[in-house]
C-alpha positions as CSV (number, residue, x, y, z in Angstrom):
1,M,31.0,-6.5,6.3
2,S,27.4,-7.3,5.3
3,G,26.7,-9.4,8.2
4,K,27.5,-7.5,10.9
5,P,24.5,-5.0,10.1
6,V,21.8,-8.4,10.1
7,T,23.4,-9.3,13.1
8,R,23.4,-5.8,14.7
9,R,19.5,-5.2,13.6
10,L,18.8,-9.0,15.0
11,S,20.5,-8.1,18.2
12,L,17.4,-6.1,19.1
13,L,15.1,-9.2,19.6
14,R,17.4,-10.2,22.4
15,H,15.0,-7.3,24.3
16,R,12.3,-9.8,25.4
17,D,9.5,-7.1,25.4
18,F,10.6,-5.5,22.2
19,T,10.1,-9.5,20.5
20,R,7.1,-10.1,22.0
21,Y,5.9,-6.6,21.5
22,T,6.7,-7.0,17.6
23,L,5.1,-10.5,17.7
24,S,1.8,-9.3,19.0
25,R,1.8,-6.8,16.1
26,L,2.5,-9.5,13.9
27,C,-0.6,-11.5,14.7
28,T,-2.5,-8.1,14.6
29,N,-1.6,-6.9,11.4
30,L,-2.1,-10.3,9.9
31,G,-5.5,-10.8,11.6
32,W,-6.4,-7.2,10.0
33,H,-5.5,-7.5,6.5
34,M,-7.3,-10.8,6.2
35,L,-10.5,-9.3,7.7
36,A,-10.0,-6.7,5.2
37,V,-9.9,-9.0,2.8
38,A,-13.1,-11.0,3.8
39,V,-15.1,-8.0,4.5
40,G,-14.3,-6.2,1.1
41,W,-15.3,-9.1,-0.9
42,Q,-18.3,-9.9,0.8
43,V,-19.6,-6.7,1.3
44,Y,-18.8,-6.0,-2.6
45,A,-20.6,-9.6,-3.1
46,L,-23.7,-8.3,-1.4
47,T,-23.9,-4.7,-2.9
48,R,-22.5,-4.4,-6.5
49,D,-21.3,-0.9,-5.3
50,P,-18.2,0.9,-4.8
51,L,-19.7,3.5,-2.6
52,A,-20.4,0.4,-0.1
53,L,-16.8,-0.4,-0.2
54,G,-16.0,3.3,0.7
55,L,-18.5,3.0,3.7
56,V,-16.7,0.8,5.1
57,G,-13.9,3.0,5.7
58,L,-16.4,5.8,6.6
59,A,-17.6,3.1,9.2
60,E,-14.1,2.3,10.9
61,F,-13.2,6.5,10.6
62,L,-16.4,8.0,12.4
63,P,-15.3,6.4,15.8
64,F,-12.1,6.6,15.6
65,V,-11.7,10.0,15.0
66,S,-14.4,10.7,17.7
67,L,-12.4,8.4,20.4
68,V,-8.8,8.7,19.4
69,L,-7.9,11.9,21.1
70,L,-9.3,10.2,24.4
71,G,-7.2,7.1,23.3
72,G,-4.0,9.3,23.5
73,Y,-4.6,10.7,26.9
74,A,-5.1,7.0,28.0
75,A,-1.9,6.1,26.6
76,D,0.0,9.1,28.8
77,H,-2.2,8.2,31.9
78,V,-2.8,4.1,32.0
79,D,-0.6,1.4,31.7
80,R,0.0,1.2,27.8
81,R,0.0,-2.3,28.1
82,N,-3.6,-2.8,29.9
83,V,-4.6,-0.6,26.9
84,L,-3.4,-3.0,24.5
85,L,-4.8,-5.8,25.9
86,A,-8.4,-4.4,26.3
87,T,-8.4,-3.8,22.7
88,A,-7.2,-7.1,21.5
89,V,-10.0,-8.7,24.0
90,V,-12.8,-6.3,22.3
91,E,-11.4,-7.4,18.9
92,C,-11.8,-10.8,19.4
93,L,-15.5,-10.7,20.5
94,C,-15.9,-8.2,17.3
95,V,-14.7,-10.9,14.9
96,G,-17.1,-13.3,16.7
97,G,-19.8,-11.1,16.0
98,L,-18.9,-11.4,12.4
99,L,-18.5,-14.8,12.2
100,W,-22.2,-15.6,13.9
101,F,-23.6,-13.1,11.3
102,T,-22.0,-15.2,8.3
103,L,-23.0,-18.6,9.8
104,A,-26.5,-17.1,10.4
105,G,-26.5,-16.0,6.3
106,G,-26.9,-12.5,7.0
107,T,-27.5,-11.0,3.6
108,R,-27.5,-6.8,4.8
109,T,-24.8,-4.8,5.3
110,W,-25.5,-2.8,8.4
111,P,-24.1,-5.6,10.7
112,I,-21.1,-5.5,9.0
113,Y,-20.4,-1.5,9.2
114,S,-21.9,-2.0,12.8
115,A,-18.5,-4.4,13.7
116,I,-16.1,-2.5,11.3
117,A,-17.2,0.9,13.8
118,V,-16.4,-1.4,17.0
119,F,-13.0,-1.9,15.4
120,G,-12.6,1.8,14.9
121,A,-13.2,2.5,18.1
122,T,-10.4,0.2,19.4
123,R,-7.9,1.5,17.3
124,A,-8.8,4.8,18.6
125,F,-6.6,3.5,21.8
126,W,-4.7,1.1,20.6
127,M,-2.9,3.2,18.1
128,P,-1.3,5.8,20.4
129,S,-0.5,3.3,22.9
130,M,1.2,1.0,20.7
131,Q,3.3,3.8,18.9
132,A,4.0,5.7,22.2
133,Y,4.8,1.8,23.8
134,L,7.9,1.2,21.2
135,V,10.2,3.8,22.7
136,N,9.8,2.5,26.0
137,L,11.3,-1.0,24.8
138,V,14.9,-0.7,23.8
139,P,17.6,2.0,24.4
140,R,17.4,5.4,22.7
141,E,20.7,4.6,20.3
142,E,18.7,1.6,19.2
143,L,15.0,3.2,18.2
144,A,16.1,3.5,14.6
145,G,17.2,0.3,14.0
146,A,13.7,-1.0,16.2
147,I,11.4,1.2,14.3
148,A,12.9,-0.2,10.9
149,L,12.9,-4.2,12.0
150,D,9.3,-3.6,13.5
151,S,8.0,-2.0,10.3
152,T,9.8,-4.8,8.4
153,L,7.8,-7.4,10.6
154,R,4.3,-5.4,10.3
155,Q,4.7,-5.3,6.9
156,I,5.7,-9.3,6.1
157,A,2.5,-9.9,7.7
158,T,1.0,-7.3,5.8
159,V,2.2,-9.4,2.5
160,A,0.9,-12.8,4.1
161,G,-2.2,-11.5,5.6
162,P,-4.4,-10.7,2.5
163,A,-2.9,-13.4,0.4
164,L,-3.9,-16.0,3.2
165,G,-7.1,-14.0,3.7
166,G,-8.2,-14.6,0.2
167,L,-6.9,-18.3,-0.2
168,L,-8.9,-18.9,3.2
169,F,-11.9,-17.1,1.6
170,L,-12.0,-20.0,-0.7
171,A,-13.3,-22.1,1.8
172,G,-15.4,-19.4,2.9
173,A,-15.7,-16.1,5.1
174,P,-16.2,-18.3,8.4
175,V,-12.8,-19.6,8.1
176,V,-11.4,-16.3,7.9
177,Y,-13.0,-14.9,10.8
178,G,-12.1,-18.1,12.6
179,V,-8.3,-17.9,11.8
180,C,-8.3,-13.9,12.6
181,I,-10.0,-15.0,16.2
182,T,-7.2,-17.3,17.0
183,L,-4.8,-14.6,15.8
184,F,-6.1,-11.9,18.3
185,V,-6.0,-14.3,21.1
186,V,-2.8,-14.9,20.6
187,T,-2.2,-11.1,20.3
188,A,-4.0,-10.5,24.0
189,L,-1.6,-13.8,25.2
190,L,1.6,-11.9,24.3
191,T,0.3,-8.6,25.3
192,S,-0.1,-9.6,28.6
193,T,3.2,-11.0,29.2
194,L,4.6,-7.0,28.3
195,R,6.5,-5.6,31.1
196,S,4.1,-2.9,32.9
197,V,5.1,1.1,32.0
198,P,4.0,3.4,34.7
199,P,2.1,6.3,32.7
200,A,4.4,8.8,31.3
201,A,2.6,11.9,32.4
202,A,2.5,10.6,36.0
203,Q,6.3,10.2,35.6
204,S,7.2,13.8,34.3
205,G,4.7,15.4,37.0
206,A,1.9,16.1,35.1
207,A,-1.3,18.0,36.2
208,P,-4.3,16.1,37.4
209,V,-7.0,14.9,34.6
210,R,-8.3,17.8,33.1
211,G,-10.3,17.8,29.7
212,A,-7.9,20.9,28.1
213,Q,-5.0,17.9,28.4
214,L,-6.8,16.2,25.9
215,L,-5.6,18.7,23.1
216,E,-2.3,18.8,24.4
217,G,-0.8,17.1,21.5
218,V,-2.6,19.6,18.8
219,R,-1.1,22.0,20.7
220,F,2.6,20.9,20.6
221,L,2.0,20.1,16.6
222,L,0.5,23.8,16.0
223,H,4.2,24.8,17.4
224,N,6.1,22.1,16.0
225,R,6.2,22.9,11.8
226,I,8.4,19.8,11.5
227,V,6.2,17.2,13.3
228,L,3.2,18.7,11.4
229,G,4.6,18.9,8.0
230,L,5.3,15.1,8.4
231,I,2.2,14.1,9.6
232,S,-0.1,15.8,7.5
233,L,1.8,15.4,4.4
234,D,1.1,11.5,4.5
235,L,-2.6,12.6,5.5
236,F,-3.0,14.3,2.6
237,A,-1.0,11.9,0.1
238,V,-2.7,8.8,1.4
239,L,-6.2,10.5,1.6
240,F,-6.2,11.3,-2.3
241,G,-3.8,8.6,-3.4
242,G,-5.2,5.4,-1.6
243,A,-6.5,2.5,-4.0
244,V,-6.4,-0.2,-2.0
245,A,-10.0,0.6,-0.8
246,L,-11.4,0.0,-4.6
247,L,-9.0,-3.0,-4.9
248,P,-12.1,-5.7,-4.6
249,A,-13.9,-3.7,-7.7
250,F,-10.5,-3.6,-9.7
251,A,-10.7,-6.7,-9.2
252,A,-13.7,-8.4,-10.6
253,D,-14.3,-5.5,-12.9
254,I,-11.2,-4.7,-14.1
255,L,-8.6,-7.1,-13.8
256,H,-11.1,-10.0,-13.8
257,T,-9.8,-12.1,-10.8
258,G,-11.3,-14.0,-7.8
259,P,-10.9,-13.3,-4.1
260,L,-7.4,-15.3,-4.6
261,G,-6.0,-12.4,-7.0
262,L,-7.6,-9.7,-4.8
263,G,-5.8,-11.3,-1.7
264,L,-2.3,-10.9,-4.0
265,L,-3.4,-7.1,-5.2
266,R,-3.9,-6.2,-1.7
267,T,-0.5,-8.3,-0.8
268,A,1.5,-6.0,-3.3
269,P,2.2,-2.8,-1.6
270,A,3.4,-4.6,1.4
271,V,5.5,-6.6,-0.7
272,G,7.3,-3.8,-1.5
273,A,7.2,-2.2,2.0
274,V,8.8,-5.2,3.0
275,L,11.7,-5.1,0.9
276,V,12.3,-1.7,1.3
277,G,12.1,-2.0,4.7
278,A,14.5,-4.9,5.1
279,L,17.1,-2.7,3.4
280,L,16.7,0.0,5.8
281,A,17.0,-2.4,8.9
282,L,20.0,-3.4,7.4
283,R,21.5,0.3,6.0
284,P,19.4,2.8,8.2
285,L,18.9,6.2,6.4
286,R,21.1,9.1,8.0
287,E,21.6,12.0,5.5
288,H,19.4,13.7,3.3
289,G,15.8,12.8,5.0
290,G,13.8,15.2,3.5
291,G,15.0,14.4,0.1
292,W,14.1,10.5,0.6
293,L,11.0,11.8,2.6
294,F,9.4,13.7,-0.4
295,G,10.8,11.1,-3.0
296,G,8.9,8.2,-1.4
297,V,5.7,10.0,-1.8
298,A,6.3,11.3,-5.2
299,I,6.9,7.4,-6.0
300,F,3.8,6.7,-4.4
301,G,1.7,8.8,-6.4
302,L,3.3,7.8,-9.6
303,A,2.9,4.1,-8.7
304,T,-1.1,5.1,-8.5
305,I,-1.5,6.6,-11.6
306,V,0.3,3.5,-13.4
307,F,-2.1,1.2,-11.6
308,G,-4.9,3.2,-12.5
309,L,-4.2,2.9,-16.2
310,S,-3.3,-0.8,-16.1
311,S,-5.7,-3.4,-17.4
312,S,-2.8,-5.9,-16.8
313,F,-3.2,-8.1,-13.6
314,L,0.8,-8.3,-13.8
315,L,1.4,-4.8,-14.3
316,S,-1.2,-3.7,-11.6
317,L,0.9,-5.8,-8.9
318,A,4.3,-4.0,-10.3
319,A,2.6,-1.0,-9.6
320,L,1.3,-1.5,-6.0
321,V,4.8,-3.4,-5.1
322,I,6.4,0.4,-6.2
323,A,3.7,2.2,-4.1
324,G,4.4,0.5,-1.3
325,G,7.7,0.7,-1.3
326,G,7.3,4.7,-1.6
327,D,5.1,4.9,1.0
328,M,7.6,2.5,3.6
329,V,10.5,5.3,3.0
330,N,7.8,7.9,3.9
331,M,6.5,5.9,7.0
332,Y,10.1,5.2,8.2
333,V,11.4,8.6,7.9
334,R,8.2,10.4,9.2
335,L,8.4,8.1,12.5
336,I,11.9,8.4,13.2
337,L,11.2,12.3,13.6
338,V,8.1,12.0,15.4
339,Q,9.6,10.2,18.4
340,Q,12.7,12.1,18.0
341,Y,10.9,15.8,18.3
342,T,8.2,14.6,20.8
343,P,8.8,14.7,24.6
344,D,8.3,11.5,26.1
345,H,5.3,12.7,28.9
346,I,3.0,13.7,25.8
347,R,4.1,11.3,23.5
348,G,0.6,9.3,24.0
349,R,-1.2,12.4,22.5
350,V,1.1,13.5,19.8
351,S,0.6,10.0,18.6
352,A,-2.9,9.9,18.8
353,V,-3.0,12.7,16.4
354,N,-0.7,11.1,14.4
355,S,-3.1,8.0,14.7
356,L,-6.1,10.4,13.7
357,F,-4.4,11.7,10.8
358,I,-3.3,8.1,9.7
359,G,-6.6,7.0,10.1
360,A,-8.2,10.1,8.3
361,S,-5.8,9.0,5.3
362,N,-6.7,5.5,5.2
363,E,-10.5,4.7,6.6
364,L,-11.8,8.7,5.2
365,G,-9.4,7.9,2.3
366,A,-11.4,5.2,1.7
367,F,-15.0,6.8,1.9
368,E,-13.2,9.7,-0.7
369,S,-12.2,6.5,-3.3
370,G,-16.2,5.3,-2.9
371,V,-17.6,8.6,-3.9
372,M,-15.2,9.7,-6.5
373,A,-15.6,6.2,-8.1
374,R,-19.3,6.5,-8.0
375,W,-18.8,10.2,-9.3
376,L,-16.3,9.7,-12.3
377,G,-15.6,5.7,-12.5
378,L,-13.3,3.2,-10.8
379,V,-10.1,4.2,-13.1
380,P,-10.4,8.4,-13.6
381,S,-11.0,8.0,-9.7
382,V,-7.9,6.8,-9.3
383,L,-5.7,8.8,-11.6
384,F,-7.1,12.1,-9.9
385,G,-5.8,10.4,-7.1
386,G,-2.4,9.9,-8.1
387,I,-2.2,13.2,-9.5
388,A,-3.1,15.3,-6.2
389,T,-0.5,13.4,-4.7
390,L,1.9,14.4,-6.5
391,A,0.3,18.2,-6.2
392,V,0.4,17.6,-2.5
393,V,4.5,17.0,-2.6
394,G,4.9,20.0,-4.3
395,L,2.7,22.1,-2.4
396,W,4.1,20.5,1.2
397,M,7.8,21.2,-0.2
398,L,6.9,25.2,-0.6
399,W,4.7,25.2,2.7
400,F,7.1,23.5,4.9
401,P,11.0,24.2,3.8
402,Q,12.1,22.5,7.4
403,L,11.1,19.3,5.9
404,R,13.8,20.1,3.0
405,K,16.5,20.5,5.7
406,I,15.9,18.2,8.7
407,P,19.2,17.2,10.4
408,P,20.8,14.0,9.9
409,L,18.1,11.1,11.4
410,R,19.4,9.1,14.6
């Protein structure tokens, strides 16, 4: 019995484009997480200021939020493969700039912030196209399994990326940046082999380009309480509960570990996500989606509080593992329902708004964490975030009762 679900899920890899799609995401996420370790450690070593870590998130968020609606429009009106290929090329050049800056012995942070801002701009186009592309690669009845398998493989990269980044950083930041460039080149090569998908808006007979169409995804969300509740729950939960941006400070000042320890801390949430994602790939959730959704976010908040209270490296790792597992459940349910309730001809623009909310929760959340750490201190700021996450769960259960009664996932 147990072998059949494994065979069924792995059979998704028979779809050539889906396999190459997931491998390209694997390389992209490896590169991103290795880069995050190197940039975070490098910035904190130059400044010793937790606010400087928050500014890294702000530098990525501002161009992202400025361009993501345009990125969503592009995902519906331009071949999504070409959008993904262009972003991979730009990211190669961007990391090349970081490598040059480091080899030149730069000591100011503004070139790093500038490079991260370029990454934010590329992600504004990458995320909507990548999210909208998946549904074009597998039959509709296999979508839930594809999301679980793809999420698991991405989380494997998220596990390996920070640990590998921390290990390679022992040999110097240039080594990390060199490996990242290689990974983004592989991403570009894999993406170039994906099949072309005609723009979804063109297939539906959508009207010619008009500025108002950029807001079509926003209008859809305002009229669909389930999708709005799903996306906004993730936004505010991670906005308040994210402690990842402060990990370099926790590693150096609270847990007294080095770059390798930082890499392991950044890896820990992904370990929990991989374990839960593998279980979901084998046995996808069908019933009680709302309960799983809110339960996952609540576990994330509780684990964040434990992390904030811990001065033990092993306990901190365990708390982050549990937080990652809870977040994976939330992400799994959210991705399935967003795809399930969104028409294909506006999927790119809805994905853009979803990406905007994710970017706000991650990058803007990193800035919020840096500001709160400057005001309250490292530990109180994380405790505040975990408590706020639990409050968000309670409020969303009241404000979005539809989420407690969502139909079976498919």
